[in-house]
C-alpha positions in Angstrom: 70.2 -62.7 11.0 67.2 -60.4 11.2 67.1 -57.7 13.8 64.1 -58.4 16.1 64.4 -55.6 18.6 61.3 -53.5 19.4 63.1 -50.3 18.4 63.9 -51.6 14.9 60.3 -52.9 14.6 58.9 -49.5 15.6 61.2 -47.6 13.2 59.9 -49.7 10.3 56.3 -48.8 11.0 54.8 -46.1 8.8 54.1 -43.1 10.9 52.1 -40.0 10.1 54.0 -36.8 10.6 54.3 -33.2 9.2 53.7 -33.3 5.5 52.6 -37.0 5.6 48.9 -37.5 5.0 47.4 -39.6 7.9 45.3 -42.5 6.8 42.5 -44.0 8.9 44.0 -44.7 12.3 41.8 -47.7 13.1 42.6 -49.4 9.8 46.3 -48.8 10.3 46.3 -50.0 13.9 44.3 -53.1 13.1 46.5 -53.9 10.1 49.6 -53.5 12.3 48.1 -55.6 15.0 47.0 -58.3 12.6 50.5 -58.4 11.0 52.2 -58.6 14.5 49.9 -61.5 15.5 50.6 -63.3 12.2 54.4 -62.9 12.7 54.2 -64.3 16.3 52.1 -67.2 14.9 54.8 -67.9 12.2 57.5 -67.8 14.8 55.6 -70.3 17.0 55.0 -72.6 14.0 58.7 -72.4 13.0 59.8 -73.3 16.5 57.4 -76.2 16.6 58.6 -77.5 13.3 62.3 -77.1 14.4 61.6 -79.1 17.6 59.7 -81.8 15.7 62.6 -82.1 13.1 65.1 -82.4 16.0 63.1 -85.0 17.8 62.8 -87.3 14.7 66.4 -86.8 13.9 66.2 -84.8 10.7 68.1 -81.9 12.3 71.2 -82.2 14.4 71.6 -78.5 15.1 70.4 -78.0 18.6 71.6 -74.4 18.6 69.3 -73.6 15.6 66.4 -75.2 17.4 67.0 -73.2 20.5 67.3 -70.0 18.6 63.9 -70.7 16.9 62.3 -71.5 20.3 63.7 -68.4 22.0 62.7 -66.2 19.1 59.2 -67.5 19.4 59.2 -67.1 23.1 60.5 -63.5 22.9 57.9 -62.5 20.3 55.1 -64.0 22.3 56.2 -62.2 25.4 56.4 -58.9 23.6 52.9 -59.5 22.2 51.5 -60.2 25.7 53.1 -57.0 26.9 51.6 -55.0 24.0 48.2 -56.6 24.8 48.6 -55.6 28.5 49.4 -52.0 27.6 46.4 -51.8 25.2 44.1 -53.2 27.9 45.6 -50.8 30.5 45.1 -47.8 28.1 41.5 -48.9 27.4 40.8 -49.1 31.1 42.3 -45.7 31.7 40.1 -44.2 29.0 37.0 -45.9 30.5 37.8 -44.3 33.9 37.9 -40.8 32.4 35.0 -38.5 33.3 33.3 -36.8 30.4 
């Protein structure tokens, strides 16, 4: 089973540090964000497909269906929290006096 914790996800991200050339920040952020949204979408579609298969009788493994649904739910909740933090940071920046 794949580790889906936030810590493991953040460790897998390429970070700029000492001796590592930093690329364009906006491109890296947008690519990371696009990738995360795509992964959440894939999780949602997998869960929907698992539920449909269970409903029509193709799958009899309720535990696998529930794991797929919970994985989709957790990834969506995490994406919503990331969105909230980004909006909060943007609002904080807009309140700064120049």
